[in-house]
Each structure stands twice: as C-alpha cells, then as structure tokens.
C-alpha positions as CSV (number, residue, x, y, z in Angstrom):
1,M,1.8,-14.9,17.1
2,A,5.2,-15.0,15.3
3,N,6.2,-11.8,13.6
4,W,7.5,-11.8,10.1
5,V,8.8,-9.1,7.8
6,V,9.2,-9.1,4.0
7,S,12.8,-8.8,2.9
8,L,14.3,-8.2,-0.5
9,T,17.6,-10.1,-0.5
10,G,18.5,-9.2,-4.1
11,P,16.8,-8.5,-7.5
12,R,13.7,-10.6,-7.8
13,R,14.5,-12.4,-4.5
14,V,11.9,-12.1,-1.7
15,S,11.9,-13.8,1.6
16,L,9.9,-13.8,4.9
17,E,12.3,-13.2,7.8
18,P,11.4,-13.7,11.4
19,C,11.8,-10.7,13.6
20,P,11.2,-10.0,17.3
21,A,8.0,-8.4,18.5
22,D,8.5,-4.7,19.4
23,P,7.8,-3.7,23.0
24,L,4.6,-1.8,23.6
25,G,5.6,1.6,24.9
26,P,3.5,4.5,26.1
27,A,1.0,5.9,23.6
28,R,1.5,2.9,21.3
29,I,-0.7,0.2,19.9
30,R,0.1,-3.2,18.4
31,V,-1.5,-3.9,15.0
32,R,-1.8,-7.2,13.2
33,T,-1.7,-6.7,9.4
34,C,-4.7,-7.7,7.3
35,Y,-3.8,-6.0,4.0
36,S,-0.6,-4.5,2.8
37,G,-0.5,-2.5,-0.5
38,I,2.3,-2.9,-3.0
39,S,3.4,0.1,-5.1
40,A,3.6,-0.6,-8.8
41,G,6.2,2.1,-9.1
42,T,8.8,2.3,-6.2
43,E,8.4,-1.2,-4.8
44,L,8.3,-3.1,-8.0
45,T,11.5,-1.3,-9.1
46,L,13.1,-2.3,-5.8
47,Y,12.0,-5.9,-6.5
48,R,13.4,-5.8,-10.0
49,G,16.6,-4.2,-8.9
50,S,16.1,-1.1,-11.1
51,N,15.4,1.5,-8.5
52,P,18.2,4.1,-8.6
53,R,18.4,4.2,-4.8
54,L,19.9,0.7,-4.8
55,S,23.0,1.7,-6.7
56,K,23.1,5.5,-6.4
57,D,22.9,8.2,-3.7
58,W,20.8,11.3,-3.8
59,D,23.0,14.5,-3.9
60,D,21.1,17.5,-2.4
61,A,23.5,20.0,-3.9
62,T,22.9,19.0,-7.5
63,G,19.4,17.5,-7.2
64,M,20.6,14.4,-8.9
65,F,21.4,10.8,-8.2
66,V,25.2,10.1,-8.2
67,P,27.1,6.8,-8.3
68,R,27.4,5.0,-5.0
69,Q,30.8,3.8,-3.9
70,A,29.4,1.1,-1.7
71,A,27.6,-2.1,-2.7
72,P,23.9,-2.1,-3.5
73,A,21.7,-1.6,-0.5
74,Y,20.5,-5.2,0.0
75,P,18.8,-6.6,1.9
76,V,15.9,-4.1,1.9
77,I,13.8,-5.0,4.9
78,G,10.5,-3.6,6.1
79,F,9.7,-1.5,3.1
80,G,6.0,-0.9,2.1
81,Y,3.1,1.3,2.9
82,E,-0.7,1.6,2.8
83,E,-1.5,-1.1,5.4
84,V,-4.8,-2.1,7.0
85,G,-4.8,-4.1,10.2
86,E,-6.5,-5.0,13.4
87,V,-5.5,-3.6,16.8
88,V,-4.5,-6.4,19.1
89,E,-3.0,-4.5,22.0
90,V,-3.0,-1.0,23.4
91,A,-0.8,0.7,26.0
92,S,-2.5,1.6,29.3
93,D,-2.5,5.3,28.5
94,V,-4.3,4.9,25.1
95,T,-8.0,5.7,25.3
96,D,-9.1,6.3,21.7
97,R,-8.0,2.9,20.3
98,R,-9.1,-0.6,21.4
99,P,-8.4,-4.2,20.5
100,G,-10.5,-5.5,17.6
101,Q,-10.6,-2.1,15.9
102,V,-9.7,-2.1,12.2
103,V,-7.3,0.7,11.3
104,W,-5.2,1.9,8.4
105,G,-1.8,3.5,8.3
106,I,1.8,3.0,7.3
107,W,3.9,0.3,9.0
108,G,5.4,-1.7,6.2
109,H,5.1,-5.3,4.9
110,R,5.2,-7.2,8.2
111,A,2.8,-9.5,10.2
112,E,2.5,-7.0,13.0
113,A,3.9,-3.7,14.1
114,V,3.9,-1.4,17.1
115,V,3.0,2.2,16.1
116,A,1.9,5.4,17.7
117,A,-1.8,5.4,18.4
118,G,-2.2,8.7,16.6
119,A,-0.5,7.4,13.5
120,V,-3.4,5.2,12.4
121,A,-7.0,6.0,11.5
122,P,-9.9,3.8,12.5
123,L,-12.2,2.4,9.8
124,A,-16.0,2.4,10.3
125,P,-17.2,-0.9,11.8
126,G,-18.6,-3.4,9.3
127,L,-17.1,-1.7,6.2
128,D,-14.9,-3.5,3.7
129,P,-11.4,-2.3,4.5
130,L,-10.7,-1.1,0.9
131,P,-13.6,1.4,0.5
132,A,-13.3,2.2,4.2
133,A,-9.7,3.2,3.6
134,L,-10.8,5.5,0.8
135,R,-13.3,7.2,3.0
136,A,-10.7,7.7,5.7
137,A,-8.3,9.2,3.2
138,A,-10.9,11.4,1.5
139,P,-9.6,14.7,2.7
140,Y,-6.1,14.0,1.3
141,L,-7.0,12.4,-2.1
142,G,-5.7,14.5,-5.0
143,H,-4.9,11.8,-7.5
144,V,-5.9,8.1,-7.8
145,Q,-4.0,5.4,-9.6
146,V,-5.6,2.0,-10.1
147,S,-4.7,-1.6,-10.7
148,D,-6.4,-4.9,-9.8
149,S,-5.7,-7.1,-6.8
150,N,-2.8,-8.8,-8.6
151,R,-1.3,-5.5,-9.9
152,Y,-2.6,-6.2,-13.4
153,Q,-5.2,-4.1,-15.3
154,P,-8.7,-3.7,-13.8
155,G,-10.6,-6.9,-14.6
156,A,-7.6,-9.2,-14.3
157,G,-8.1,-9.7,-10.6
158,H,-10.9,-9.8,-8.1
159,L,-11.5,-6.2,-6.8
160,D,-15.1,-5.0,-6.8
161,W,-14.8,-2.0,-9.0
162,A,-18.4,-1.0,-8.7
163,V,-18.0,-0.6,-4.9
164,L,-14.7,1.2,-5.2
165,L,-15.9,3.7,-7.9
166,R,-19.1,4.3,-6.0
167,T,-17.1,5.1,-2.9
168,L,-15.0,7.6,-4.8
169,D,-18.2,9.3,-6.1
170,E,-19.7,9.3,-2.6
171,I,-16.7,11.0,-1.0
172,G,-16.7,13.6,-3.8
173,Y,-13.4,12.7,-5.6
174,P,-13.6,14.7,-8.8
175,G,-10.3,13.7,-10.5
176,W,-9.1,11.2,-13.0
177,L,-8.3,7.6,-12.6
178,A,-4.8,6.7,-13.9
179,L,-3.8,3.2,-14.7
180,E,-0.6,2.2,-12.9
181,C,-0.5,-1.5,-13.6
182,R,1.1,-4.3,-15.5
183,L,-0.8,-5.6,-18.5
184,R,-1.8,-9.3,-18.8
185,G,-2.3,-10.4,-22.4
186,E,-2.0,-8.5,-25.6
187,P,-1.5,-4.8,-24.6
188,V,-4.2,-3.2,-26.7
189,A,-6.7,-5.9,-25.6
190,A,-5.7,-5.5,-22.0
191,L,-6.3,-1.7,-22.1
192,R,-9.6,-2.2,-23.7
193,Q,-10.5,-4.7,-21.0
194,A,-9.6,-2.1,-18.3
195,A,-11.6,0.6,-20.0
196,T,-14.6,-1.6,-20.3
197,V,-14.5,-2.8,-16.6
198,L,-14.2,0.8,-15.3
199,R,-16.9,2.1,-17.7
200,Q,-19.3,-0.6,-16.6
201,A,-18.4,-0.2,-12.9
202,G,-19.3,3.5,-13.0
203,P,-19.1,6.6,-15.1
204,R,-15.8,8.3,-14.5
205,R,-12.9,9.7,-16.5
206,A,-9.9,7.5,-16.8
207,A,-6.4,8.1,-18.2
208,A,-4.1,5.3,-19.2
C-alpha cells in the first residue's frame, strides 16, 4: 500500500504527498489509518493560516508569542491527532498486538504509520471505533467538545448521537458537552438544531 501524508502548503491549500514507508523496528507496529480526527481549533487555524505559530515564535521568558524573523512555517506536514487504525504488521518481539486488531492513538493524518506498540490502545472487537475510542479514553476524559462528522453542529452530519451519548453515560462521564463546531445555516437556527439533536439523543447538559 502506498503511504500518503496530509500537507498544508499554505493558507487553505491542502495536498496529499507521497512518503516512504517507515521501517518496522523493535517494539513497533505498523498501523493503517481508518479514521483521523480534525481539531476545530488548532488544525482549522493552521488550515486558515491564522494560527500564531505560523508567523510567531513562543518565548518562554515572557510567556508570549513574539514576531518570527523567518518566513511562515509552511509546509506543515503530518500534523493531526486522534486516529483509529488497523494493525497490519508487528515486530517479532511484540506479543500484545496482532495484525487485524483495531487500535486508537496519535500518529497524524497519514495513510499508515509505524508507532511504538505501547503507544496505542486496542478497541474491543466488534465495536464501532468511535464509541470504542470513548471507552478506551474513559479514565482520561475530563471535558468533551462535540461537532458532527463534517465539523458542523450536531445534526448537520451523520454521527449517531444516541450511541455516542449513551456511551458517555455508560462510562460515567459526568461533565458538560461543549459545542466546538462551525455553524451551517442561520446561527440561531443552527444552535437550536444542535440543542434539539442532543436533547433527543439523550438527557445531558450542554454548553454552547
């Protein structure tokens, strides 16, 4: 399988770039990406060209961004996080991961990646990757932000909100749901749609 990585070549310019397959070293596994989550905050500002790290540098002494003397940091290659994928190859010394296993972790927007076997968590067999990822992350969840599959408000895409909210209840998440999404349509109507979808999917507090 050819390997591809998402590259931002400039503001609002995205391309898929071929990249060589990484060698499989000791204690490593090769994962083929099934899902790759996009942040509505950091990554969309990188896409739009408004992220301060593109034109400024972080100064530890002042705790502030300062003007960068060099050109903007394009291209931005291999960014991304929150991936779900299938294990396709394991090193000979790896005993707790196997080909065909579905796992979640962080390896960026790319077709496949080689990562440490201990850096990914397996999902339960037969589970939909999205609720399964929530179950695997349950011990670490302190805050949940939501958008639909297309990064617009809940109800504008095709996520199964009843399943996702039921999963949050089953793992004992007690907190708020905060909307971090773009709005499709008239803003007030879009927010009402989101509130209705979430209310019908399951009783839970939400904050826009």
